[in-house]
PLY file of the C-alpha trace (Angstrom):
ply
format ascii 1.0
element vertex 470
property float x
property float y
property float z
element edge 469
property int vertex1
property int vertex2
end_header
-37.96 -20.95 -41.03
-41.22 -19.17 -41.82
-41.59 -15.50 -42.69
-43.30 -12.65 -40.92
-46.02 -10.71 -42.67
-43.80 -7.68 -43.28
-41.10 -9.92 -44.76
-43.62 -11.44 -47.15
-44.83 -8.05 -48.37
-41.25 -6.87 -48.72
-40.26 -9.91 -50.78
-43.20 -9.40 -53.11
-42.02 -5.85 -53.88
-38.27 -6.24 -54.47
-37.40 -4.78 -57.86
-33.67 -5.25 -57.41
-31.82 -6.94 -54.58
-29.05 -4.87 -53.04
-25.55 -6.32 -53.16
-22.63 -5.80 -50.82
-24.76 -4.15 -48.14
-26.58 -1.86 -50.58
-30.31 -1.35 -50.01
-32.97 -3.22 -51.92
-35.02 -1.32 -54.49
-38.68 -1.65 -53.46
-41.72 -1.01 -55.65
-44.35 1.33 -54.18
-48.03 0.56 -54.83
-49.64 3.71 -53.42
-48.15 7.17 -52.92
-50.19 9.72 -50.99
-49.33 13.41 -51.10
-50.33 16.53 -49.16
-49.34 20.17 -49.16
-46.62 20.15 -46.49
-43.90 17.79 -47.75
-44.60 17.86 -51.49
-43.60 21.36 -52.76
-39.85 20.74 -52.80
-40.36 17.28 -54.31
-42.42 18.61 -57.20
-39.95 21.43 -57.70
-37.15 18.86 -57.92
-39.03 17.11 -60.71
-39.60 20.40 -62.46
-35.92 21.39 -62.33
-34.83 17.98 -63.61
-37.40 17.93 -66.38
-39.01 14.77 -65.02
-42.65 13.70 -64.88
-44.56 11.75 -62.26
-43.88 8.12 -63.16
-47.27 6.71 -62.07
-49.86 9.46 -61.52
-52.49 6.70 -61.40
-50.84 5.40 -58.20
-50.54 8.87 -56.68
-53.29 10.72 -54.80
-53.18 14.13 -53.13
-55.41 15.81 -50.58
-55.37 19.03 -48.58
-55.27 18.48 -44.84
-52.55 20.01 -42.65
-52.94 23.69 -43.48
-56.63 23.71 -44.19
-58.96 25.84 -42.07
-61.91 24.01 -40.49
-64.22 27.04 -40.64
-65.29 29.18 -43.60
-63.74 26.84 -46.13
-65.62 28.64 -48.91
-63.59 31.79 -48.25
-59.96 32.49 -49.26
-57.50 31.03 -46.74
-56.55 33.91 -44.44
-53.12 32.73 -43.28
-50.61 33.56 -46.05
-48.34 30.57 -45.38
-51.22 28.11 -45.38
-52.71 29.71 -48.48
-49.39 29.50 -50.32
-48.93 25.81 -49.47
-52.44 24.90 -50.57
-52.20 26.91 -53.80
-48.79 25.37 -54.57
-50.19 21.86 -54.20
-53.05 22.72 -56.54
-50.68 24.05 -59.21
-48.39 21.03 -58.89
-51.25 18.56 -59.08
-52.54 20.25 -62.24
-49.11 20.42 -63.90
-48.12 16.83 -63.10
-51.52 15.20 -63.58
-51.99 14.08 -59.99
-55.48 13.46 -58.64
-56.24 16.02 -55.92
-59.09 16.32 -53.44
-59.35 19.97 -52.47
-61.38 21.81 -49.86
-65.05 21.44 -50.69
-64.52 18.06 -52.41
-66.49 15.22 -50.83
-63.30 13.14 -50.73
-61.12 15.80 -49.11
-59.75 15.10 -45.67
-56.78 13.82 -43.73
-54.76 11.65 -46.09
-54.76 8.65 -43.71
-58.54 8.75 -43.45
-59.15 9.30 -47.15
-57.02 6.36 -48.39
-58.85 3.63 -46.46
-62.34 5.05 -47.00
-61.80 5.08 -50.78
-60.54 1.48 -50.77
-57.11 2.60 -51.97
-55.52 0.97 -48.93
-55.55 -2.81 -49.19
-53.67 -5.80 -47.75
-50.26 -6.59 -49.15
-49.57 -3.14 -50.61
-46.59 -0.91 -50.04
-47.88 2.55 -49.08
-45.85 5.71 -48.53
-46.51 9.36 -47.81
-44.45 12.31 -46.67
-46.09 11.98 -43.26
-44.94 9.87 -40.32
-48.42 8.57 -39.52
-48.60 6.65 -42.79
-48.19 3.64 -40.48
-52.00 3.91 -40.07
-52.50 1.93 -43.29
-50.67 -1.06 -41.83
-53.94 -1.95 -40.10
-54.88 -3.61 -43.40
-51.77 -5.74 -43.60
-50.05 -3.19 -45.84
-46.41 -2.21 -45.36
-46.95 1.50 -44.88
-44.49 4.12 -43.64
-43.63 7.80 -43.76
-40.87 9.16 -45.99
-38.88 12.39 -46.26
-39.10 15.05 -48.95
-36.21 13.68 -51.04
-37.85 10.25 -50.91
-41.16 11.79 -51.97
-39.41 13.09 -55.08
-37.81 9.68 -55.69
-41.18 7.91 -55.57
-42.83 10.53 -57.78
-40.07 10.06 -60.36
-39.58 6.27 -60.20
-42.38 4.64 -58.15
-39.64 2.91 -56.16
-37.52 3.46 -53.05
-34.08 2.14 -52.04
-34.51 0.65 -48.57
-32.65 -1.56 -46.13
-34.91 -4.30 -44.73
-36.57 -3.43 -41.43
-36.30 -5.46 -38.26
-39.44 -7.12 -36.90
-41.23 -6.93 -33.55
-44.32 -8.77 -32.35
-46.55 -6.99 -29.84
-49.11 -9.48 -28.56
-52.07 -8.17 -26.58
-53.83 -11.10 -24.96
-57.23 -11.29 -23.29
-60.17 -8.92 -23.43
-60.12 -5.18 -22.77
-62.45 -3.97 -20.03
-65.24 -1.44 -20.30
-64.06 2.00 -21.29
-60.72 0.68 -22.58
-60.29 1.47 -26.27
-57.69 1.02 -28.98
-56.14 4.36 -28.00
-55.60 3.10 -24.46
-54.03 -0.09 -25.76
-51.48 1.73 -27.90
-50.68 4.31 -25.21
-50.04 1.41 -22.83
-47.78 -0.26 -25.40
-45.74 2.93 -25.88
-45.50 3.47 -22.11
-44.22 -0.10 -21.82
-41.54 -0.06 -24.55
-40.79 3.67 -24.71
-40.70 6.10 -27.62
-37.58 4.40 -28.97
-38.55 0.82 -28.20
-39.56 0.00 -31.74
-36.76 1.87 -33.50
-35.97 0.34 -36.87
-38.73 -2.27 -36.55
-42.03 -3.07 -38.17
-44.36 -3.82 -35.26
-46.90 -6.56 -35.89
-49.81 -6.26 -33.45
-51.24 -9.66 -32.56
-53.34 -11.39 -29.97
-56.96 -11.79 -28.98
-57.49 -8.14 -28.03
-56.16 -6.90 -31.39
-58.25 -9.36 -33.40
-61.35 -8.15 -31.56
-60.81 -4.58 -32.75
-62.73 -3.03 -35.63
-60.77 -1.79 -38.65
-61.01 1.81 -37.45
-59.64 0.81 -34.05
-56.82 -1.15 -35.70
-55.97 2.01 -37.64
-55.69 3.89 -34.33
-53.21 1.30 -33.03
-51.08 1.27 -36.19
-51.25 5.06 -36.48
-49.20 5.43 -33.30
-46.60 2.76 -34.07
-44.36 5.63 -35.11
-44.67 7.08 -31.59
-42.85 4.00 -30.33
-40.06 4.70 -32.79
-41.16 2.02 -35.27
-40.99 2.40 -39.04
-44.39 0.81 -39.45
-47.16 -1.07 -37.68
-49.19 -3.93 -39.12
-52.16 -6.14 -38.31
-52.72 -9.34 -40.27
-55.72 -9.15 -42.61
-58.74 -11.27 -41.69
-62.50 -11.35 -42.25
-62.82 -7.98 -40.49
-60.39 -6.49 -43.00
-62.03 -8.07 -46.02
-65.51 -6.91 -45.00
-64.24 -3.34 -44.61
-62.52 -3.23 -48.01
-65.19 -5.00 -50.07
-67.40 -2.66 -52.07
-65.30 0.48 -51.63
-64.70 2.61 -54.73
-61.22 1.29 -55.56
-61.59 -2.24 -54.21
-61.34 -5.07 -56.74
-64.55 -6.74 -57.92
-65.61 -10.03 -59.44
-62.77 -12.39 -60.35
-60.24 -9.75 -59.32
-61.74 -9.73 -55.82
-61.52 -13.50 -55.59
-57.87 -13.44 -56.69
-57.03 -10.62 -54.29
-58.74 -12.41 -51.41
-56.80 -15.60 -52.10
-53.54 -13.63 -52.03
-54.45 -11.64 -48.93
-55.08 -14.84 -47.00
-51.43 -15.86 -47.56
-50.07 -12.74 -45.88
-50.30 -13.49 -42.13
-47.00 -14.45 -40.51
-46.13 -18.11 -40.66
-46.52 -20.02 -37.36
-42.76 -20.64 -37.20
-41.75 -17.07 -38.15
-39.15 -15.55 -35.85
-39.30 -11.91 -34.74
-36.30 -9.84 -33.68
-38.17 -8.75 -30.55
-41.40 -9.69 -28.80
-43.58 -7.92 -26.21
-46.66 -9.31 -24.47
-49.42 -7.36 -22.70
-52.60 -8.43 -20.92
-55.57 -6.39 -22.14
-57.55 -7.31 -19.04
-55.11 -5.39 -16.85
-55.39 -2.15 -18.85
-57.27 0.99 -17.87
-58.00 4.20 -19.74
-54.63 5.86 -20.32
-53.55 9.49 -20.43
-50.21 11.16 -21.06
-48.87 13.52 -18.43
-45.64 14.67 -20.12
-44.30 15.86 -23.44
-43.91 12.64 -25.43
-46.37 9.78 -26.01
-44.33 7.44 -23.83
-44.93 9.56 -20.74
-48.31 8.03 -20.03
-50.08 6.41 -17.09
-53.42 4.86 -16.24
-55.95 7.58 -15.49
-56.21 6.24 -11.94
-52.57 7.22 -11.35
-50.86 10.36 -10.12
-48.40 12.77 -11.70
-44.96 11.17 -11.25
-41.98 12.71 -9.51
-38.45 12.89 -10.93
-37.44 10.92 -7.83
-39.43 7.98 -9.13
-36.73 7.42 -11.76
-33.35 5.84 -11.15
-31.86 6.86 -14.50
-30.51 10.41 -14.51
-31.67 11.06 -18.07
-35.20 9.94 -17.18
-35.18 12.20 -14.11
-34.17 15.19 -16.21
-36.82 14.36 -18.82
-39.47 14.14 -16.10
-38.35 17.44 -14.55
-38.50 19.23 -17.88
-41.87 17.73 -18.77
-43.44 18.67 -15.45
-42.11 22.20 -15.74
-43.52 22.61 -19.26
-46.84 20.96 -18.40
-47.25 22.94 -15.17
-47.90 19.83 -13.09
-47.06 18.97 -9.49
-45.85 15.47 -8.56
-48.45 13.47 -6.66
-51.43 15.24 -8.22
-54.18 12.80 -9.12
-54.51 12.76 -12.89
-58.29 12.95 -12.48
-57.81 16.31 -10.76
-56.03 17.91 -13.72
-58.34 20.54 -15.24
-58.32 21.32 -18.97
-59.25 24.36 -21.04
-59.85 22.59 -24.35
-60.95 19.20 -25.62
-60.03 18.25 -29.19
-61.73 15.28 -30.86
-60.30 14.54 -34.28
-57.03 13.75 -36.17
-55.86 10.77 -38.24
-55.72 8.83 -34.97
-59.29 9.34 -33.78
-61.27 11.36 -36.32
-63.21 8.52 -37.95
-66.93 7.85 -37.73
-66.59 5.26 -34.94
-64.63 7.76 -32.85
-67.29 10.43 -33.32
-70.05 7.96 -32.50
-68.28 6.89 -29.31
-67.81 10.47 -28.13
-71.35 11.47 -29.12
-72.83 8.58 -27.16
-71.07 9.85 -24.01
-72.07 13.51 -24.36
-75.64 12.99 -25.62
-78.13 14.86 -23.45
-75.41 16.57 -21.40
-73.70 19.95 -21.39
-69.98 20.60 -21.45
-68.25 21.94 -18.38
-68.24 25.71 -18.01
-65.19 27.36 -19.50
-64.11 24.33 -21.51
-63.83 24.70 -25.30
-64.66 21.58 -27.29
-63.67 21.15 -30.96
-64.97 18.20 -32.94
-63.24 17.84 -36.31
-64.11 14.92 -38.61
-61.18 13.24 -40.30
-62.66 13.64 -43.76
-65.52 15.34 -45.57
-67.21 11.96 -46.00
-66.94 11.27 -42.27
-68.51 14.68 -41.66
-71.35 13.97 -44.10
-72.02 10.58 -42.54
-71.97 12.04 -39.03
-74.48 14.67 -40.09
-76.75 12.01 -41.62
-76.67 10.23 -38.26
-77.35 13.46 -36.35
-74.04 13.43 -34.50
-73.42 17.08 -35.36
-76.62 18.04 -33.52
-75.57 15.98 -30.50
-72.24 17.82 -30.34
-73.64 21.30 -30.90
-76.38 20.73 -28.29
-73.60 19.70 -25.92
-71.85 23.02 -26.58
-69.08 21.78 -28.88
-67.88 23.40 -32.09
-68.64 21.24 -35.15
-65.99 21.80 -37.82
-65.03 20.85 -41.36
-62.49 18.12 -42.05
-58.74 18.56 -41.62
-55.78 17.95 -39.34
-56.91 20.92 -37.25
-55.48 21.19 -33.73
-53.48 17.98 -34.00
-50.47 19.99 -35.10
-51.59 23.62 -35.16
-50.44 24.43 -38.72
-53.78 26.17 -39.16
-55.95 28.54 -37.08
-56.94 25.78 -34.60
-54.30 26.25 -31.90
-53.88 26.43 -28.15
-52.80 29.69 -26.57
-49.68 29.69 -24.35
-50.44 27.91 -21.08
-53.70 26.39 -22.26
-54.21 22.72 -21.47
-55.94 20.27 -23.79
-57.23 16.72 -23.69
-56.61 15.64 -27.26
-57.44 12.51 -29.24
-54.44 13.18 -31.50
-51.08 11.37 -31.53
-48.38 13.74 -30.27
-47.99 15.83 -27.14
-44.64 17.46 -27.94
-43.88 20.93 -26.61
-45.72 23.47 -28.76
-47.26 20.82 -31.00
-50.78 22.25 -30.68
-49.67 25.85 -30.33
-46.74 27.63 -28.74
-46.80 27.00 -25.00
-49.84 24.71 -25.30
-50.04 21.68 -22.98
-51.41 18.45 -24.41
-52.70 15.28 -22.77
-53.30 12.44 -25.23
-56.54 10.56 -24.58
-59.13 8.34 -26.24
-62.43 9.70 -27.60
-64.21 8.25 -24.55
-61.86 9.99 -22.13
-62.06 13.19 -24.19
-65.85 13.19 -24.00
-65.92 12.48 -20.27
-63.29 15.17 -19.70
-65.39 17.70 -21.61
-68.29 16.97 -19.27
-66.39 17.13 -15.96
-63.70 19.64 -16.91
-60.93 17.43 -15.54
-59.26 14.34 -17.03
-61.96 11.71 -16.63
-63.29 8.39 -17.86
-66.84 7.24 -18.47
-66.66 5.44 -15.13
-66.39 8.81 -13.43
-69.64 9.89 -15.05
-71.39 6.78 -13.76
-70.11 7.47 -10.27
-71.24 11.08 -10.42
-74.70 9.99 -11.51
0 1
1 2
2 3
3 4
4 5
5 6
6 7
7 8
8 9
9 10
10 11
11 12
12 13
13 14
14 15
15 16
16 17
17 18
18 19
19 20
20 21
21 22
22 23
23 24
24 25
25 26
26 27
27 28
28 29
29 30
30 31
31 32
32 33
33 34
34 35
35 36
36 37
37 38
38 39
39 40
40 41
41 42
42 43
43 44
44 45
45 46
46 47
47 48
48 49
49 50
50 51
51 52
52 53
53 54
54 55
55 56
56 57
57 58
58 59
59 60
60 61
61 62
62 63
63 64
64 65
65 66
66 67
67 68
68 69
69 70
70 71
71 72
72 73
73 74
74 75
75 76
76 77
77 78
78 79
79 80
80 81
81 82
82 83
83 84
84 85
85 86
86 87
87 88
88 89
89 90
90 91
91 92
92 93
93 94
94 95
95 96
96 97
97 98
98 99
99 100
100 101
101 102
102 103
103 104
104 105
105 106
106 107
107 108
108 109
109 110
110 111
111 112
112 113
113 114
114 115
115 116
116 117
117 118
118 119
119 120
120 121
121 122
122 123
123 124
124 125
125 126
126 127
127 128
128 129
129 130
130 131
131 132
132 133
133 134
134 135
135 136
136 137
137 138
138 139
139 140
140 141
141 142
142 143
143 144
144 145
145 146
146 147
147 148
148 149
149 150
150 151
151 152
152 153
153 154
154 155
155 156
156 157
157 158
158 159
159 160
160 161
161 162
162 163
163 164
164 165
165 166
166 167
167 168
168 169
169 170
170 171
171 172
172 173
173 174
174 175
175 176
176 177
177 178
178 179
179 180
180 181
181 182
182 183
183 184
184 185
185 186
186 187
187 188
188 189
189 190
190 191
191 192
192 193
193 194
194 195
195 196
196 197
197 198
198 199
199 200
200 201
201 202
202 203
203 204
204 205
205 206
206 207
207 208
208 209
209 210
210 211
211 212
212 213
213 214
214 215
215 216
216 217
217 218
218 219
219 220
220 221
221 222
222 223
223 224
224 225
225 226
226 227
227 228
228 229
229 230
230 231
231 232
232 233
233 234
234 235
235 236
236 237
237 238
238 239
239 240
240 241
241 242
242 243
243 244
244 245
245 246
246 247
247 248
248 249
249 250
250 251
251 252
252 253
253 254
254 255
255 256
256 257
257 258
258 259
259 260
260 261
261 262
262 263
263 264
264 265
265 266
266 267
267 268
268 269
269 270
270 271
271 272
272 273
273 274
274 275
275 276
276 277
277 278
278 279
279 280
280 281
281 282
282 283
283 284
284 285
285 286
286 287
287 288
288 289
289 290
290 291
291 292
292 293
293 294
294 295
295 296
296 297
297 298
298 299
299 300
300 301
301 302
302 303
303 304
304 305
305 306
306 307
307 308
308 309
309 310
310 311
311 312
312 313
313 314
314 315
315 316
316 317
317 318
318 319
319 320
320 321
321 322
322 323
323 324
324 325
325 326
326 327
327 328
328 329
329 330
330 331
331 332
332 333
333 334
334 335
335 336
336 337
337 338
338 339
339 340
340 341
341 342
342 343
343 344
344 345
345 346
346 347
347 348
348 349
349 350
350 351
351 352
352 353
353 354
354 355
355 356
356 357
357 358
358 359
359 360
360 361
361 362
362 363
363 364
364 365
365 366
366 367
367 368
368 369
369 370
370 371
371 372
372 373
373 374
374 375
375 376
376 377
377 378
378 379
379 380
380 381
381 382
382 383
383 384
384 385
385 386
386 387
387 388
388 389
389 390
390 391
391 392
392 393
393 394
394 395
395 396
396 397
397 398
398 399
399 400
400 401
401 402
402 403
403 404
404 405
405 406
406 407
407 408
408 409
409 410
410 411
411 412
412 413
413 414
414 415
415 416
416 417
417 418
418 419
419 420
420 421
421 422
422 423
423 424
424 425
425 426
426 427
427 428
428 429
429 430
430 431
431 432
432 433
433 434
434 435
435 436
436 437
437 438
438 439
439 440
440 441
441 442
442 443
443 444
444 445
445 446
446 447
447 448
448 449
449 450
450 451
451 452
452 453
453 454
454 455
455 456
456 457
457 458
458 459
459 460
460 461
461 462
462 463
463 464
464 465
465 466
466 467
467 468
468 469
């Protein structure tokens, strides 16, 4: 029987096979670090008198706690300042490459890795951040790890792991106008639930996935974790190779030829068996939006707020009741009638240059709705610089949006960019948990296209609604 792509990458990285049910020891090719989950790990090394085993395979950046305004000034929040300063001291002491605020390569770790060419097919990639699954878009086996595992990788460049199960999610056909990668993945999560992929590596396949750009594939893999999966992957192809070639850390010359030959062996064998399979028709999808307090509580934008009575399972009814209470929504309300206070465009899910271009194209020549705050936060300093070269910053500011510096920003509110209690946001980020974007804040997950249209109309909207209004 053939092997799946994730099984192939796993096999290529086994340092020692586990015996008697023990985990395998897996070699890690790339370890990314940020200020939130690394302090205890570095302190563990310090107390044990250990060094970082492979600083050349370790890269750090400042993203979660970073302000997106006045980055040339001292960080005002004491907790954020302490975390950033601690990372800087640790990076200096242990010889780890760090991209700090003001550095052209600073930004969200899952944007920085691919843009530098550090993320490549066939690698094992880890970070103390659940959305490390983003890098699986390249055919890498990439997943988030906990603080103790961060220390283990720093010290040994390996991890003890039990092999993951495999799931194929095939998206057939062609997506319609206004349907983006974000809508595809929200539809997948709504279909299988937030626990549907638990313990699995999801391989995204099918005509609709192959048609996506690399940045859109990153959006899909980014949210694999929201379906409970350990990782998400897309098989590398010519789209992948074209994206990687010529980047700062990509191989060149004979090394490129050898890498390309290897990368072409990675796709799953035709006779590979998956532990689970799911099939969707892209042609039937619409722009999606979440209504509740987890990414699985999503519906097509043409739908209405559900009622607890729509569910037969008692646990689902209770979850719906709690979500509606927190979100301040009434069953039967058309989702297009839900008004927002804030629109956030950014995050490791949708803060790349293609996302900003898509949103800018929608808002160009228009003005935002009265009373709606719009934050546009590039995923990295290089994305910001490129957007400014293309004039996107001027499009957004003319629209009435706030143009910010790179960082995680309002995605998780570990910085000054937060919702106030009761405020409602349309957000291009990845999680809509209670209080995620600020205590009492209410979050609807959307695509950049829906975010832009919502900013114009003031209610959850798609680009189709703008055409109708015109």
